C-alpha positions as CSV (number, residue, x, y, z in Angstrom):
1,M,-0.2,-0.1,0.2
2,T,1.5,3.4,-0.8
3,T,0.3,6.5,0.9
4,R,-0.6,9.7,-0.8
5,N,2.9,11.4,-0.8
6,G,4.5,8.1,-2.1
7,R,5.6,6.4,1.0
8,T,4.5,2.9,1.6
9,V,3.2,1.5,4.8
10,R,6.6,-0.3,5.1
11,D,8.4,3.2,4.9
12,L,6.4,4.6,7.4
13,R,6.8,1.7,9.9
14,R,10.4,2.0,9.6
15,E,10.3,5.6,10.2
16,N,8.6,5.3,13.2
17,R,10.8,2.6,14.6
18,T,13.7,4.9,13.7
19,A,12.1,7.9,15.7
20,V,11.5,5.6,19.0
21,L,15.1,4.0,18.7
22,H,16.5,7.7,18.1
23,R,15.0,9.0,21.3
24,L,15.8,5.9,23.4
25,Y,19.2,5.9,22.5
26,F,19.7,9.4,23.3
27,D,17.6,10.7,25.8
28,G,16.6,7.1,27.3
29,P,15.6,5.6,29.5
30,M,11.7,6.9,28.7
31,S,8.6,5.5,28.9
32,R,5.8,4.8,26.4
33,F,4.0,7.8,27.7
34,S,6.8,10.2,27.2
35,L,7.7,8.7,24.0
36,G,4.6,10.1,22.5
37,P,5.4,13.6,22.6
38,A,9.1,13.3,21.9
39,T,8.6,11.2,18.6
40,G,5.2,12.9,17.4
41,L,3.9,9.7,17.3
42,S,0.4,8.7,18.4
43,S,0.2,6.4,21.5
44,G,-0.9,3.4,19.4
45,S,1.9,3.7,17.2
46,V,4.3,4.0,20.0
47,S,2.8,1.1,21.6
48,N,3.0,-1.1,18.3
49,V,6.7,-0.1,17.8
50,V,7.7,-0.7,21.3
51,A,6.2,-4.2,21.0
52,E,8.1,-5.1,18.1
53,L,11.3,-3.7,19.5
54,L,10.8,-5.7,23.0
55,A,10.1,-8.8,20.9
56,E,13.2,-8.5,18.9
57,G,15.4,-7.8,22.0
58,L,16.3,-4.3,20.9
59,V,14.6,-2.7,23.7
60,E,14.4,-3.9,27.3
61,E,12.6,-2.7,30.3
62,A,14.6,-0.5,32.8
63,G,12.6,-0.3,36.1
64,S,9.8,2.3,36.6
65,V,8.7,5.9,37.5
66,D,5.5,7.0,39.5
67,S,2.9,8.8,37.6
68,A,0.6,11.2,38.6
69,G,-2.1,9.4,40.2
70,G,-1.8,6.2,38.2
71,R,0.1,2.9,38.1
72,P,3.9,3.3,37.8
73,R,5.1,3.9,34.4
74,I,7.3,1.1,32.8
75,L,10.8,2.6,31.5
76,L,12.4,1.4,28.4
77,R,15.8,1.4,27.2
78,I,18.2,0.1,24.3
79,T,19.7,-3.2,25.0
80,P,23.4,-2.7,24.8
81,G,24.2,-6.1,24.1
82,S,21.6,-6.4,21.0
83,G,24.3,-5.7,18.4
84,C,27.8,-4.6,18.3
85,M,30.1,-2.5,15.9
86,I,33.7,-2.7,14.9
87,G,35.3,1.0,14.6
88,V,38.8,0.9,12.4
89,D,41.2,3.8,12.3
90,V,43.7,3.5,9.5
91,G,46.1,6.0,10.8
92,E,49.3,7.5,9.9
93,T,51.4,5.5,12.6
94,R,49.0,2.6,13.6
95,V,46.0,0.7,12.7
96,R,43.6,0.9,15.7
97,V,40.4,-1.5,16.1
98,E,37.9,-1.2,18.6
99,L,34.9,-3.5,19.4
100,F,31.8,-1.5,20.5
101,D,28.4,-2.5,21.8
102,L,25.3,-0.8,20.9
103,M,25.8,1.9,23.6
104,L,29.3,2.4,22.3
105,T,30.8,1.1,25.2
106,E,34.2,-0.3,24.2
107,L,34.5,-4.4,24.6
108,A,37.8,-4.8,23.1
109,R,40.4,-3.0,21.1
110,A,43.8,-3.8,19.2
111,E,46.6,-1.9,17.9
112,R,48.9,-2.4,15.2
113,P,51.9,-0.2,14.3
114,L,52.1,0.8,10.7
115,A,55.1,0.9,9.0
116,V,55.5,3.4,5.9
117,E,57.4,2.9,2.8
118,G,59.4,5.6,1.4
119,S,60.8,8.9,2.5
120,P,58.6,11.6,4.3
121,A,57.7,13.2,1.2
122,H,56.9,10.1,-0.7
123,E,55.2,8.1,1.8
124,R,53.3,5.0,0.6
125,Y,51.3,2.8,3.0
126,E,51.6,-1.0,1.5
127,V,48.1,-1.8,0.8
128,G,48.3,-5.5,1.5
129,L,49.9,-4.9,5.0
130,V,47.1,-2.4,6.0
131,V,44.5,-5.2,5.1
132,G,46.5,-7.8,6.9
133,L,46.6,-5.6,10.0
134,V,42.9,-4.8,9.8
135,R,42.1,-8.6,9.4
136,D,44.1,-9.6,12.3
137,A,43.2,-7.0,14.5
138,V,39.2,-7.6,14.0
139,A,39.5,-11.4,14.8
140,E,41.7,-10.5,18.0
141,V,38.9,-8.1,19.2
142,L,35.8,-10.3,18.5
143,R,38.1,-13.3,20.5
144,A,38.8,-11.0,23.3
145,A,35.3,-10.1,23.7
146,D,33.9,-13.5,22.8
147,V,31.6,-11.9,20.3
148,P,30.2,-14.0,17.3
149,A,30.7,-12.3,14.1
150,E,27.0,-12.8,13.6
151,R,26.1,-10.0,16.1
152,L,27.9,-7.6,14.0
153,L,25.8,-4.8,12.9
154,G,28.6,-3.5,10.7
155,V,32.4,-2.3,10.2
156,G,33.2,1.3,10.0
157,V,36.7,2.3,8.6
158,G,38.4,5.8,8.8
159,V,40.8,6.2,6.2
160,P,43.0,9.0,4.8
161,G,41.9,10.4,1.4
162,I,38.9,10.9,-0.4
163,V,36.5,7.9,-0.7
164,A,34.1,7.2,-3.8
165,R,31.7,4.1,-4.1
166,T,31.5,1.9,-7.4
167,A,29.0,-0.9,-8.1
168,E,31.6,-3.3,-8.7
169,G,34.0,-3.0,-5.7
170,G,32.2,-0.6,-3.4
171,A,34.2,1.7,-1.4
172,V,37.1,2.9,-3.3
173,V,39.9,5.3,-1.6
174,H,42.1,7.7,-3.5
175,G,44.8,8.7,-1.1
176,Q,47.5,10.9,-3.1
177,T,49.5,11.5,0.5
178,I,49.7,8.0,0.9
179,G,50.2,6.5,-2.5
180,W,46.8,5.1,-2.8
181,D,45.4,5.4,-6.4
182,A,41.8,4.1,-6.6
183,V,42.1,1.3,-3.7
184,P,39.2,-1.2,-3.7
185,L,39.4,-1.4,0.2
186,E,36.1,-2.5,0.7
187,R,36.4,-5.3,-1.7
188,L,40.0,-6.1,-0.4
189,L,38.6,-6.2,3.2
190,R,36.0,-8.5,2.1
191,E,38.2,-11.1,0.8
192,A,40.6,-11.0,3.6
193,V,38.5,-10.5,6.7
194,E,36.7,-13.6,7.9
195,L,33.2,-12.3,8.5
196,P,29.9,-13.2,7.2
197,A,29.1,-11.6,3.8
198,S,26.0,-9.8,5.5
199,V,28.3,-7.6,7.5
200,P,28.2,-4.2,5.9
201,Y,31.4,-2.3,5.4
202,R,30.9,1.5,5.8
203,I,34.4,3.3,4.7
204,D,35.0,7.1,5.0
205,N,37.4,9.7,5.6
206,G,38.9,9.8,8.8
207,A,38.6,13.3,9.5
208,K,34.7,12.7,8.8
209,T,34.5,10.0,11.3
210,L,36.3,12.6,13.8
211,G,33.7,14.9,12.8
212,Q,30.7,12.5,13.3
213,A,32.0,11.3,16.9
214,E,32.7,15.0,18.0
215,M,29.1,16.0,17.0
216,W,27.3,13.0,18.3
217,F,29.2,12.8,21.9
218,G,31.7,15.4,21.9
219,A,32.5,19.0,21.8
220,G,30.1,19.7,19.0
221,R,26.9,18.4,20.5
222,G,24.3,21.0,20.4
223,A,25.8,23.0,17.5
224,R,24.1,23.7,14.5
225,S,27.4,24.1,12.3
226,A,30.8,23.1,13.0
227,V,33.9,22.3,11.5
228,V,36.2,19.4,13.1
229,A,39.6,19.7,12.1
230,L,42.2,16.8,12.2
231,F,45.8,17.5,12.9
232,G,48.3,14.2,12.5
233,S,51.1,13.7,10.3
234,G,48.7,15.2,7.6
235,V,45.5,17.8,8.2
236,G,42.1,17.3,7.2
237,A,38.8,18.6,8.3
238,C,34.9,17.7,8.6
239,V,32.3,20.2,8.1
240,V,29.0,19.9,9.5
241,T,26.3,22.5,8.3
242,D,23.1,20.5,8.9
243,P,22.5,19.1,12.5
244,V,20.4,16.4,11.1
245,G,22.6,15.3,8.1
246,P,26.0,13.8,8.0
247,G,29.1,16.1,7.6
248,R,31.4,16.3,4.5
249,A,35.2,15.6,4.6
250,L,37.4,18.5,3.1
251,E,40.7,18.3,2.0
252,W,41.5,21.4,4.0
253,G,45.1,20.5,4.3
254,H,45.7,21.0,0.7
255,L,44.3,24.5,1.0
256,T,47.1,26.5,-0.4
257,V,48.4,29.1,2.3
258,R,51.6,30.0,0.9
259,V,52.5,30.4,-3.1
260,R,55.4,28.9,-4.4
261,G,55.9,27.5,-0.6
262,R,57.1,24.2,0.8
263,R,56.7,20.9,-0.8
264,C,53.5,18.9,0.1
265,R,53.2,15.2,0.3
266,C,50.5,15.5,-2.2
267,G,53.1,16.5,-4.7
268,A,51.9,20.5,-4.6
269,R,53.7,23.6,-3.0
270,G,52.5,25.8,-0.3
271,C,49.5,23.3,1.2
272,L,48.6,24.0,4.8
273,E,49.8,20.3,5.5
274,A,53.3,21.3,4.5
275,Y,53.3,23.6,7.3
276,A,51.0,22.4,9.7
277,G,51.1,18.4,9.7
278,A,53.5,16.8,12.4
279,G,56.0,15.8,9.9
280,A,56.2,19.0,8.5
281,L,56.7,20.8,11.9
282,L,59.4,18.4,12.8
283,D,61.0,18.8,9.5
284,R,60.8,22.8,9.8
285,W,62.4,22.4,13.5
286,R,65.4,20.2,12.3
287,E,65.9,22.5,9.1
288,A,65.9,25.6,11.6
289,G,68.8,23.5,13.6
290,G,66.5,22.3,16.2
291,A,67.4,19.1,18.0
292,V,64.8,16.8,16.8
293,P,65.2,13.4,18.8
294,A,66.8,10.7,16.3
295,G,65.1,7.5,15.7
296,E,61.8,8.4,17.5
297,D,58.3,8.4,16.1
298,E,56.6,11.3,15.3
299,E,54.4,11.3,18.4
300,T,57.4,11.1,20.7
301,A,59.4,13.5,18.8
302,L,56.8,16.3,18.5
303,T,56.3,15.8,22.4
304,A,59.7,16.6,22.8
305,M,59.5,19.7,20.4
306,L,56.7,20.9,22.6
307,A,58.7,20.5,25.7
308,A,61.3,22.5,24.3
309,A,59.0,25.2,23.4
310,Y,56.8,25.4,26.3
311,P,58.9,24.3,29.3
312,A,56.9,22.7,32.2
313,D,59.2,24.2,34.6
314,A,57.9,27.9,35.0
315,G,61.5,29.1,35.2
316,G,62.7,27.3,32.3
317,T,64.1,28.9,29.0
318,P,61.9,28.3,26.1
319,D,64.0,26.7,22.9
320,A,63.6,29.7,20.5
321,T,63.9,27.5,17.6
322,A,61.2,25.3,18.2
323,L,58.9,28.2,19.7
324,G,59.5,30.4,16.8
325,V,58.5,27.4,14.1
326,L,55.7,26.8,16.2
327,E,54.7,30.5,16.3
328,E,54.9,30.8,12.6
329,T,52.5,27.5,12.4
330,A,50.1,28.9,14.4
331,E,49.7,31.9,12.2
332,Y,49.2,29.5,9.2
333,V,46.6,27.4,11.2
334,G,44.8,30.8,12.2
335,A,44.7,31.7,8.4
336,G,43.4,28.4,7.6
337,F,40.5,28.6,10.1
338,A,39.7,32.1,8.7
339,D,39.1,30.6,5.4
340,L,36.7,28.1,7.3
341,I,35.1,31.0,9.1
342,N,34.5,33.1,6.1
343,L,33.4,29.9,3.7
344,F,31.1,28.1,6.5
345,Q,30.7,30.5,9.2
346,P,30.3,27.8,11.8
347,E,29.1,28.1,15.5
348,R,32.2,26.0,16.3
349,I,35.6,24.9,15.1
350,L,37.0,22.1,16.9
351,V,40.5,20.6,17.0
352,G,41.2,16.6,17.3
353,G,43.9,14.3,15.9
354,W,46.3,12.9,17.8
355,A,48.9,16.1,16.7
356,G,46.2,18.6,17.6
357,L,45.6,17.2,21.2
358,Q,49.3,17.5,21.7
359,L,49.5,21.0,20.6
360,G,46.7,21.7,22.9
361,T,45.1,24.8,24.3
362,R,48.5,26.6,24.7
363,F,49.0,26.5,21.0
364,L,45.3,27.0,20.3
365,E,45.2,30.4,22.1
366,T,47.6,31.8,19.6
367,V,45.8,30.3,16.7
368,R,42.5,31.9,17.7
369,G,44.1,35.3,17.7
370,H,45.4,34.8,14.1
371,A,42.2,33.6,12.7
372,K,40.2,36.8,14.2
373,E,42.9,38.8,12.5
374,Y,42.4,37.1,9.2
375,A,38.8,36.5,9.1
376,L,35.9,38.8,8.3
377,A,34.6,40.4,11.7
378,Y,31.1,39.3,11.6
379,P,31.5,35.4,11.5
380,A,34.7,35.7,13.3
381,A,33.0,37.3,16.5
382,R,30.3,34.3,16.6
383,V,32.7,31.3,16.5
384,E,34.1,29.3,19.2
385,I,37.3,27.6,18.6
386,A,38.1,25.0,21.0
387,M,39.6,21.3,21.6
388,G,37.9,18.3,20.8
389,T,36.8,16.1,23.8
390,L,37.0,12.6,22.7
391,G,40.8,12.1,22.6
392,T,42.5,9.7,20.4
393,D,39.6,7.2,20.1
394,A,37.2,9.8,18.3
395,V,38.1,8.3,14.9
396,T,37.2,4.6,15.7
397,V,34.2,5.8,17.8
398,G,33.1,7.7,14.6
399,A,33.9,5.0,12.3
400,A,31.6,2.6,14.5
401,I,29.1,5.3,14.1
402,L,28.8,4.6,10.6
403,P,27.0,1.2,10.7
404,L,25.1,2.2,13.7
405,A,23.6,5.1,12.0
406,D,22.7,2.9,8.9
407,F,21.1,0.4,11.3
408,F,19.1,3.0,12.8
409,A,18.2,4.4,9.7
410,R,16.8,1.1,8.7
411,G,14.5,0.9,11.8
412,G,16.6,-1.4,13.4
413,R,17.0,-4.1,10.9
414,R,19.6,-5.7,9.1
415,A,20.3,-5.5,5.3
416,D,22.4,-6.9,2.6
417,P,24.7,-4.1,2.2
418,D,24.7,-2.3,-1.3
419,P,27.9,-1.0,-2.2
420,T,26.3,1.8,-4.3
421,E,23.9,2.9,-1.8
422,E,24.2,6.6,-0.4
423,E,25.0,6.6,3.3
424,P,22.4,7.3,5.8
425,A,20.8,10.7,6.1
426,W,19.9,10.4,9.6
427,A,22.2,11.9,12.1
428,P,20.4,13.5,15.0
429,T,21.6,16.5,17.3
430,V,22.4,15.0,20.3
431,R,22.9,16.0,24.0
432,G,26.4,14.0,24.4
433,R,27.9,10.4,24.9
434,E,27.7,10.7,28.7
435,A,24.0,11.5,28.9
436,R,23.2,8.3,27.4
């Protein structure tokens, strides 16, 4: 049966289930009585949906509350163990895999260091190695949590680069800075990872998954528009201009901030990433005569640079070389933020990624000043520039949200993955992860 506006009864039922799951997930526990006005559904529709969800085990009773003169009202909540998701962060120094229950409580995690081929200017991530690391880590987390693969709602993967979707291979990654040219990552993972064919994969840009996590559960909650910037070896961003829609990944790190400037990993000159990426910061410190620790990874070396520039001892003398490089970098980042402010006029700009978290609030204070200097006065006066709050797990949390959002958009029903299907549009405004 088709309604007047073209939607079928099945569509309406799915939408009703989605509305109830949405409210219970972010505002629960709630009673049937409270779900009516919260979802806009009639009491009969709420009762029918709740009965289905209880029978399927997606919802469970969670105590009761007194009512005004009547019988106590039964509270309902999402059943945490009714499903689980895997989030994968294909990062710049490691592959991190985490297994979450339906309420995004971590059940298990595994990390694998990632060896990169080539020089810093021509890095290449060997595709087979990455796929093998993901395969082994997925098996490890499922084994550690003793979770059967059949309970998985899906696997979400955050990657560096642009993600396209094809009918033949599903998600294909174009990662120019890591040497990936049209890598059919979804097909390769399906072939390598021992999971049922029905388990969907949702692969997207890592900055976008970071942004998704911060908007749902972190410092972006409650904002109508925001930009979440990721700083690591590279630089990226996610812009959210619709509170009920998914964000969009931006190759912000390859915005030109200096004509004929430093050579970037992408091959162009003058990109923001060539000045603000962790690798570029360390290279510039070294070129200026700084004492970059030999044989250390980027995270350790950046820690040393920050310690030199900002001594923990109040009476310590800052390393002038390290401080000078960081101050120059703050101006480049501030100019980059100004472009985001002028283009999107967001309510908030949030900083994340392992290098962004290390740079921290001290560095950010200088960046704010430069952003205000370079941006138009009206939007600059109305934007908040702050740190993200989810830490280094934000990308994996956001990756796990991808199949979770898809599951909710389907009304809490599983479906065979369609590689050409558009990503689910449902992405609610929420009060924060801790409010669950």
